[in-house]
N, C-alpha and C positions, 0 to 999 in steps of 0.2 A: 327279744332283740337286745344285744349289748350296745350300750352307748358310751361315748367318751366319758360321761359322768361316772358310769360304772367302772371304767378302767382306772379313773382317778381314785375312786373310793377303794378299789382293790390295792392300788399302790400304797395308800395311806394305811390300810389294814396290815399289809405285810411289813411295813416299816415300823409302825408304832404299836402293833398288837392291840392290847386292851386299853392302852392309854387314850383318854378322851379329852376333848376340848370343852370349855364351858359353852353352853348353847342357849340361845333365845330364839324367838319367833317374830316374824313381821306381823304386826297387828293391823296395819292400814296400808293400802296400796300407795306406793310412791312413784313419782315420775322419774325418768332418766335425769341424772345430774341433780337430784333432790339434795338439799343440804340439811334436811331434817327427816329422820325415820322414827316411826312409832313402833315400839316393841310390846309384846304380850306379857312377858314376865318382868319381874323387878329389875330395874336398871341401876340400882344403887352401887353395885359392884363395878360398874363401868366408869372409868375416870378419863379425864383429858390426857391425850398422848397415846392412848391405846389404839389398836387397829381392830376393825371389824371386817368380817368377810361373809358375803352371801352370793352364791353363784360366782359370776366373774366380776362382781363388785368388790372393791377394797376401799374402806372408808377410814379416815383419820378422825378420831374423836376430838371435838373442841369442847364439849360440855354436855350436861344432861339436865333434864327436868324430871325429878323423881315422881312428882304428882301426876303428870300426864304420860309418864314412861316414854318421853321423847329423848332422842339423842341427836345432838347437833354435830354434823360431820362435814368433812371436806371430801367430796367424791373424787374418784379417779386416782386415789393414792396408789403409789407404785406403778403409775402409768396404766392402771387397770381400766377395764371398760366401765361405762356409766350407764347401767341398764335399769329399767323399771323393776320394781319388786311386786310380788303378789302376797296376799294374806297367807300366812302359814309357811312362807319360805324360811329355811333355817338361817340363823345368823350366828356365826362362830365368833366368840369373843377372845381376842388376843390369841388366834390359832397358832399352832406349831408351824403350819404351812397353809397358805391360802390356795383355794382352788384355782385362782388366777395364775399363780406361779406354776402349779402343776399342769395346768392347761397348756401353758407355753412350753414346758419341758416335754409334755406328752407329744405336742406337735413336732418338736425337734426330733424326738425319738422316732416318730412315724416317718418323717422325711429321711432320717438317717438310715432306715432299713433299706432304702433303694440307692444308697451311696455305693461307690465302687468297692469299699472295704467290706460291706455286707452282701451286696449283690442280689438282694431280693427285689421283686418287681410285681406290678400288676399286669395281667395279660389283657391286652386290648386287641381289637380286630377291626379291619376295614375291608369292605368288599366292593368290587367293580364289575361291570359288564366287560367281557373280554374285548380289547381293542386289537383286532386282527391285523391292522395296518402298521401301527407304530409300536404296539406292545409296551406302551408307556402309560403310567397311572399317576396322576397328580394327587398329592395328599392335601387334604384340608389343612389350613394353618394350625388349627387346634390339635389335629393328629400329629402334624410335624413337630409341634412344640413338645408333645409328650413322647416322641419317638426316641428311645435310647438303644434299640437293637432289635433286629429281626429274629423271630422265633420260628416261623414257618410260613412258607408260601405254598399254596395249593389251589387246584382248580377243580370244579365240578365236571365230571365226565359227561359230555353231551348226551342228553336223553335220560340221565339219571337224576334222582332227586336227593340222594344222600351218599353217593360214592365219590370220594375225593381222591385226587392223585397229587402227591407231594412233588414239589419242584425243588431239586437240589440247590444248595446254597450258592454254588458257582454259576447258576443259571440266571442270576438277576443282580442288578446293581441298585443301591439305595443312595440317593443324593438329597441331603438335608441342607437347605440354604435359608438365608433370611428372607428371601423372596419366594421363588417357586421351589417346592420340594416334590420329588417324584421317585417312583420305583420303575425301573426299566428292565424288562425281560430280555435275555440274550438268546431266547428260543421262541419258536412259534407255538402259541396255544390255540386250539380250535375256537372258532367264533361261535356265537349263539349260546354261550354259557357264562358262568361267573368265575372270577378269580378272587381269592381271599388271602389277605396278609395278616398274620398274627404277630404282634410285636410287643416288646417290653415297654412299660411306661412307669414313671415314678409315682409314688404314693402322694396323695393330696393332703394338705393340712385341714384339720377340722375348723369350722367357723363358730361352733357353739357346743355347749355341753351335751345337747340333745342329739348331736350328729351320730350317725351309725358308722363305725370304723370300716365296715365292709362296703356298704352302699355308697357312702360319701367320701371315704378316704382310699378305698381300693384294696384294703387288706383282705386276705381270705379269713374265714371263720377260725381257722387253726392258728392264725398269727396274732390274735388280739392280745395274748398274754405277754408278748415280747416287749412292746413299748412300756408296759407297766414295770418290767424288770429294769429297764433303763432309768425310769423315774426313781425306783427304790435305790439304785446305786447312787444316783445324784443326791437324794435326801440323806443317805448314810454319810456321804462325804461332807455335805454341808454341816452335819452335826459335829463332826470332828473339827471342821474348819472354824466354826463358831467357838468351840471350846478352846482352841489353840490361839485365838486372837489375843494380842497383848493386853487389851483392856480387861480380859477375863482372868488374867494371871493372879490377881489379888485374891481370888477364891482359894482358900486352903484345900489341899487334897491329901487324903491319907493313902498310904501305900496299898491298902486293900481295895481302893476304888477301881472302877473300870479303867483300863488302860487308855492312854490318850489316843491311840490309833486303833482301838478295838473295832469301831464302826467301819473304818477304812478296810480292815481285814475282812469283815463281813462283806463289804462292797466288792472286794476282789472275788469272793465266792459267787456273788450274784453275777459279776461280769463273766465268769466261766459258764454259769448256767445260761446267760444271755447268748454267748457264742455258740453253745451247744444247740440252743433252740433255733438260732439263725441257720445253722448248718442243716438241721432237720427240715426246716421249711424250704431251704434251697433244694435239697434232694427231692422234696415233694413237688416243687415247681417243675424241676427237670423231668420228673416222671409223668407229669401231666401233658407235656408237649415234647414228643420225641425229636431228637436232633437228626436232620436228614443231611448227610454229607455227599458231595460229589465223589465219584470214583476217579 
């Protein structure tokens, strides 16, 4: 099973290649919001003013105790979560990018997939017993909140267990309101059977690094590489952004150095790959649910 943590690790690998961050390990369990963490390896290289990252924690270092390998920290730095730690958890020292930052970018990328500009969606369904009198079907508030467009309406042929008949798109009306939301048929469906509506829904944000992007966020298994591409593009642009800041201009640069916009150019290539992957997945979604039009 792929997790959000796996997707973040993939984004870092593709951005930084073999470059590594200095690493330590948690040596003693710490509670959420703890101001002291105990590490397994030597802490003499850690100094006040550094940042440490472990999971969704980001700490600002106030000082160290070399003998006990303790680090005194301010938790919740960069508005990060303040989670408990377990023995053996990785601690990245002054990391190039924190998992907390990438976790938020990854969530933005997941949500962006179902924006109008990208047009991807998760397929959801709701079924009802046929209402032969009013042919009106009220949506649960949770379904109504997720409803972004109808994909298919169909009913089970009476007496059958697996034969469905599609209802053309002009044969129903969808009304999404803040109060009552419903789907109303404009034709009669036989009683004593079921009607099913398949509809588009937005992707959901992850709540932890252990979340499954398929089960918890609604992506299909073939889509999980796309948010990582968005993260890579973001990281490449922030690299050039940091380099071009005024306070960095005191650093001498030789003509043979990497150009100031080199990473941005690579980001543009990643953007093209991103768009290609979105189009591929859109075509795959359309092929999964055929479009039934009225004549």
